[in-house]
N, C-alpha and C positions, 0 to 999 in steps of 0.2 A: 485552275483545277487542283494544283498541289496544295493551295491554301485551304480549299474546302476539305480535302482529304486529311490534311494535318489537323484541322478543327474537329473533324469527325473522330479521328483517332484519339485526340486529346480528350474529348468529351467522353468517349468510351472508357479510356483509362481512368479518368477521374471518377466516373460512375462506378467502376469496379471496386474502388476503395470502400464505397458506401455499402456494397453488397456484402462485404465481409465484416462490417461493424456489428458488434453485439448490441442487443437491446438490454434494458434493465431486466426484463422478464427472462431473457436467456441467461444472464448472470445469476439471477435468483435461482433458476433451475439447476445451474451448475453447482452453486454453493449448497443448495438443498441436497443434491446428489452426493457431493463430497463430504459435507459436514452435518447433514441432517436438518439444517436450518440456515436461511440466508439473513434473517432479520438482525441477529446479533452482529453480523459482519457489516451490514449496511449501517447500523447504528454506530458501530465502532468507528468506521471511516468518517462519518459526520462529526462525531465527538472529537476525533483526532484533528480533523481539519479546523474545527472551531478553536481548539486549544492552541494549535500551532499558529493560527492567524492572530490570536490574542497574545501570543508569546507567553502563555501561561505555563511556565516551567514546572510548577508544582503539579498541575493537572497532567501534563505530558509524562512526568516522572512516574505517576501512578498507573500509566497505561503501558508499562514495559515489564517484560518477564526478565527478572534478574537471575543470574548474571547475563548481561547483554553484550554480545560480541559485535563490535563495529569495525567494519573494514574501511580503513583510512589509507588511501593511496597505496594499496598493496600490502599494508601491514594491518594486523588485527589488534585492537585494543579492547579490553574487557572492562565493563563498568559493573561493579558488584552490588552497588546500592543506589537508591534514589538520590541520596545526598551527593554521592560522587557524580552521578549524571547531571544533577542540577548545577554543580560547580563547573562542569565542563559543557554545559548545554550549548553554548555558541559554537563550539568546535564539532559537536555532533549534529545538531540541528542548524546547519549552515543556512545562509540565505538561499542557496541553490536547492538544498533538500526541502526547505520550508516551502519554496515555490512549487516544487514537484508535488508535495503532499496536498497543498491547498488547491492546486489545479487538477488533481486526479478526479476523473469522472467515474462514478460507480459503474456505468455500463462499459467502461474500458478496463476494468479490473481483470487481471489474470489470476486464475486460481488453480491450484493443484493440490494433491494430497498433503503436501507440506505446509500449505497456507495460502495466503492471498498476497499478491505482489502489488506494490505501489510504484509507479514510474516505469518507463520503458526499459530500464536496465536493472530492475530489481533493487532500487535504492532502499526500499523498506519492505519488510515482510511482517505480516501479523497472522496469528492463528489462535485457536483455542488451546489453553494451557490448563493442565490439572492443578487444582489448588489444594488437593489432599492426596494421600497415598492411594486411596481406592479410586480416585478420579471421579468421585460423585459430584464434586463442585468444580466447575470449570469457568474460565474467563477468557475472553478474547484479549490478547495483549501483543505488543510489538515483540517479535522474536529475533529480528536481525536487521541491521542497517548496513548498507554498502555505499561507499562514496568513491 
């Protein structure tokens, strides 16, 4: 009897996790609400995942808002240029961070007014960034990395 009860409770517990999982449509709606559009964020994530998987330092470097602050083991380091980032690419885009980025599912993204979070611990954030003083031109870019 206890075995059946344990199995029932375990199946209920495991089923509850699925009840709280977001769908791609729910993420679309949240991004549309927060930023006016979800497509550029969805596209950005896909491009970033491809670039990181290919270890394309040059492409990744163009996907960053500079200066970029990187939290490394409790200390912050600032990368001011793409050249500086490319030179230190391996210490920023570590194998662990790369795995997190590549494994990120769109429907598991967390988003708030400050941007979109990749990873369970906020290892990487991206958001729309103004490209001119009037903010007529914007681009989705990486805005923060935490390790």
